[in-house]
DOROKOL-422957 format. One record per atom (N, C-alpha, C, O): atom name; x, y, z. Coordinates in steps of 0.05 Angstrom, whole numbers, m for minus. Layout:
% DOROKOL-422957
site/x/y/z
CA/X/Y/Z
...
END
This chain:
% DOROKOL-422957
site/x/y/z
N/5154/4236/1095
CA/5142/4211/1096
C/5137/4199/1069
O/5128/4214/1052
N/5142/4176/1063
CA/5137/4165/1036
C/5113/4148/1033
O/5101/4142/1054
N/5103/4139/1013
CA/5080/4121/1013
C/5091/4093/1026
O/5075/4080/1039
N/5115/4085/1024
CA/5119/4061/1040
C/5124/4064/1068
O/5121/4044/1083
N/5131/4090/1078
CA/5129/4095/1105
C/5099/4095/1115
O/5093/4086/1137
N/5082/4106/1099
CA/5054/4108/1108
C/5043/4080/1109
O/5028/4073/1128
N/5050/4063/1090
CA/5039/4034/1091
C/5050/4020/1118
O/5035/4006/1131
N/5075/4024/1123
CA/5088/4008/1147
C/5072/4024/1173
O/5066/4010/1193
N/5066/4048/1173
CA/5052/4062/1194
C/5026/4050/1202
O/5018/4044/1224
N/5012/4047/1175
CA/4984/4035/1178
C/4983/4004/1187
O/4965/3995/1201
N/5005/3989/1177
CA/5011/3964/1184
C/5012/3960/1212
O/4998/3943/1223
N/5027/3976/1225
CA/5034/3973/1252
C/5010/3983/1270
O/5007/3973/1292
N/4995/4002/1262
CA/4974/4015/1284
C/4947/3995/1278
O/4932/3993/1297
N/4942/3983/1259
CA/4919/3966/1259
C/4923/3939/1256
O/4904/3924/1250
N/4950/3932/1260
CA/4957/3903/1258
C/4948/3889/1235
O/4937/3867/1238
N/4952/3901/1212
CA/4947/3882/1187
C/4974/3877/1176
O/4995/3888/1184
N/4972/3858/1155
CA/4998/3854/1140
C/5007/3877/1123
O/4991/3894/1116
N/5029/3877/1116
CA/5039/3900/1102
C/5027/3900/1074
O/5025/3921/1062
N/5018/3875/1062
CA/5007/3875/1037
C/4976/3883/1040
O/4965/3894/1020
N/4962/3878/1061
CA/4936/3888/1064
C/4934/3919/1071
O/4915/3934/1064
N/4955/3927/1085
CA/4957/3959/1089
C/4962/3971/1065
O/4951/3992/1058
N/4979/3959/1050
CA/4986/3972/1016
C/4959/3973/1003
O/4950/3994/992
N/4945/3951/1003
CA/4915/3953/991
C/4899/3978/1003
O/4889/3994/988
N/4897/3979/1031
CA/4880/4001/1040
C/4895/4030/1030
O/4881/4048/1020
N/4917/4032/1034
CA/4927/4061/1024
C/4925/4065/992
O/4920/4087/983
N/4931/4042/975
CA/4928/4048/947
C/4898/4053/941
O/4892/4070/924
N/4879/4039/955
CA/4849/4045/950
C/4844/4073/957
O/4830/4086/941
N/4852/4082/977
CA/4843/4114/987
C/4858/4131/965
O/4844/4148/954
N/4881/4130/957
CA/4895/4146/939
C/4877/4144/911
O/4871/4164/899
N/4870/4118/903
CA/4856/4115/879
C/4830/4129/881
O/4822/4142/862
N/4816/4127/903
CA/4790/4139/907
C/4792/4168/901
O/4777/4180/886
N/4814/4180/916
CA/4817/4210/914
C/4821/4219/885
O/4809/4238/875
N/4839/4202/872
CA/4844/4206/843
C/4820/4206/822
O/4818/4222/804
N/4803/4185/829
CA/4778/4182/811
C/4760/4204/818
O/4747/4216/800
N/4758/4211/844
CA/4740/4236/847
C/4746/4260/835
O/4729/4274/823
N/4771/4266/840
CA/4780/4293/828
C/4782/4290/796
O/4782/4311/784
N/4784/4268/782
CA/4782/4267/753
C/4752/4270/749
O/4745/4280/727
N/4733/4264/765
CA/4706/4266/755
C/4696/4295/764
O/4673/4301/761
N/4713/4310/774
CA/4707/4340/782
C/4695/4341/810
O/4683/4362/817
N/4697/4319/826
CA/4683/4320/854
C/4704/4334/872
O/4727/4336/866
N/4693/4343/894
CA/4707/4352/917
C/4709/4333/939
O/4689/4321/947
N/4734/4327/951
CA/4734/4311/971
C/4741/4324/996
O/4761/4338/997
N/4725/4321/1019
CA/4729/4338/1042
C/4733/4316/1066
O/4716/4298/1072
N/4758/4322/1078
CA/4761/4301/1103
C/4763/4319/1126
O/4783/4333/1130
N/4741/4317/1143
CA/4734/4333/1164
C/4760/4333/1184
O/4770/4312/1190
N/4770/4358/1193
CA/4793/4358/1210
C/4823/4355/1197
O/4844/4357/1209
N/4821/4348/1170
CA/4845/4344/1156
C/4848/4365/1132
O/4868/4379/1131
N/4829/4367/1115
CA/4828/4384/1092
C/4811/4377/1071
O/4796/4358/1073
N/4813/4392/1048
CA/4796/4383/1025
C/4813/4382/1000
O/4834/4395/998
N/4804/4367/981
CA/4820/4364/954
C/4799/4373/930
O/4776/4364/929
N/4809/4388/913
CA/4789/4394/889
C/4810/4404/866
O/4834/4407/869
N/4795/4407/844
CA/4811/4417/818
C/4810/4444/815
O/4791/4456/825
N/4827/4457/804
CA/4825/4485/799
C/4829/4486/766
O/4845/4471/755
N/4817/4502/754
CA/4823/4507/726
C/4845/4524/719
O/4842/4545/731
N/4864/4524/704
CA/4883/4543/697
C/4874/4552/669
O/4865/4536/653
N/4877/4577/663
CA/4871/4589/637
C/4894/4582/615
O/4916/4577/623
N/4889/4581/591
CA/4913/4581/574
C/4928/4604/573
O/4916/4626/573
N/4953/4605/572
CA/4975/4627/571
C/4995/4624/555
O/4998/4604/542
N/5011/4645/553
CA/5035/4647/535
C/5058/4645/554
O/5061/4661/573
N/5076/4625/549
CA/5098/4625/572
C/5121/4625/554
O/5118/4625/529
N/5145/4623/565
CA/5171/4627/553
C/5188/4604/562
O/5189/4595/585
N/5203/4595/540
CA/5223/4572/544
C/5247/4588/554
O/5257/4607/543
N/5256/4577/580
CA/5275/4592/597
C/5302/4590/581
O/5319/4608/581
N/5305/4568/568
CA/5333/4563/552
C/5334/4580/527
O/5355/4594/525
N/5316/4581/509
CA/5319/4596/484
C/5300/4621/487
O/5304/4638/469
N/5283/4627/504
CA/5270/4651/507
C/5245/4651/485
O/5230/4671/484
N/5239/4630/470
CA/5218/4628/453
C/5194/4627/468
O/5193/4618/490
N/5170/4639/453
CA/5145/4638/465
C/5133/4610/462
O/5134/4600/440
N/5122/4599/480
CA/5107/4574/481
C/5078/4576/491
O/5073/4588/512
N/5060/4565/476
CA/5033/4566/484
C/5026/4542/505
O/5030/4518/499
N/5016/4550/529
CA/5007/4531/548
C/4979/4526/551
O/4965/4542/563
N/4969/4503/542
CA/4942/4501/544
C/4928/4502/570
O/4940/4499/591
N/4902/4505/568
CA/4886/4505/595
C/4890/4476/610
O/4893/4456/596
N/4890/4475/634
CA/4890/4450/649
C/4876/4451/674
O/4871/4473/684
N/4869/4427/687
CA/4863/4427/712
C/4884/4418/730
O/4901/4401/724
N/4882/4430/751
CA/4910/4421/772
C/4895/4415/799
O/4876/4428/806
N/4905/4394/813
CA/4894/4387/837
C/4904/4407/859
O/4927/4417/859
N/4885/4412/879
CA/4889/4435/898
C/4883/4422/926
O/4863/4407/927
N/4897/4425/946
CA/4892/4415/974
C/4891/4439/992
O/4910/4454/992
N/4871/4443/1007
CA/4867/4465/1025
C/4865/4451/1054
O/4847/4435/1060
N/4887/4460/1072
CA/4883/4444/1098
C/4862/4457/1114
O/4856/4481/1109
N/4851/4442/1133
CA/4831/4449/1153
C/4846/4466/1172
O/4871/4466/1174
N/4830/4481/1186
CA/4840/4500/1207
C/4852/4479/1230
O/4871/4484/1243
N/4839/4457/1232
CA/4851/4437/1255
C/4877/4429/1248
O/4896/4429/1264
N/4879/4423/1222
CA/4904/4415/1215
C/4928/4435/1218
O/4950/4429/1228
N/4922/4457/1208
CA/4937/4481/1211
C/4946/4488/1240
O/4969/4497/1245
N/4927/4485/1258
CA/4934/4489/1287
C/4952/4466/1298
O/4969/4472/1315
N/4948/4441/1289
CA/4962/4419/1297
C/4992/4420/1288
O/5011/4414/1304
N/4995/4427/1264
CA/5023/4432/1252
C/5037/4453/1266
O/5061/4450/1270
N/5022/4475/1275
CA/5035/4497/1288
C/5035/4493/1317
O/5039/4513/1331
N/5029/4470/1329
CA/5032/4465/1357
C/5013/4479/1373
O/5018/4482/1397
N/4987/4491/1361
CA/4968/4504/1376
C/4951/4480/1383
O/4951/4459/1371
N/4934/4487/1404
CA/4913/4467/1414
C/4886/4480/1412
O/4884/4504/1416
N/4864/4465/1405
CA/4840/4473/1404
C/4824/4473/1431
O/4803/4485/1433
N/4834/4459/1449
CA/4820/4458/1474
C/4826/4479/1489
O/4848/4490/1485
N/4807/4492/1511
CA/4810/4511/1522
C/4830/4508/1546
O/4836/4487/1557
N/4840/4533/1552
CA/4864/4529/1571
C/4853/4523/1599
O/4834/4534/1609
N/4868/4505/1610
CA/4858/4498/1636
C/4853/4521/1657
O/4869/4539/1661
N/4831/4517/1671
CA/4825/4540/1691
C/4846/4537/1715
O/4856/4516/1723
N/4851/4561/1724
CA/4871/4560/1745
C/4854/4556/1768
O/4833/4568/1769
N/4862/4540/1785
CA/4849/4532/1811
C/4853/4549/1832
O/4875/4553/1841
N/4833/4561/1842
CA/4838/4578/1865
C/4832/4566/1894
O/4810/4555/1898
N/4847/4567/1911
CA/4842/4558/1935
C/4815/4566/1949
O/4805/4589/1950
N/4804/4544/1960
CA/4778/4546/1976
C/4784/4560/2001
O/4804/4552/2014
N/4767/4582/2010
CA/4772/4593/2032
C/4750/4586/2052
O/4750/4595/2075
END
């Protein structure tokens, strides 16, 4: 799914114009990026959490020439899916299994 597909989906579900839906989607993405840049953690219950992780500086290699390259420390965005999302993706249900009805005697 692309961002345009997501905008179309929002537009159809909540009966907004495509332009209004685009503003909603862009605002959500911008808010996530601003929070991550500020070092905050974003937690969306039932979906997952976004945060940044710090990578240490390291020495890498240029794959073409084999030369050593210093790679600086940096922050990377990290997403951890919730258990509910993992279960939904795998087709598992969190609801208890329906009880077998026994005939009354």
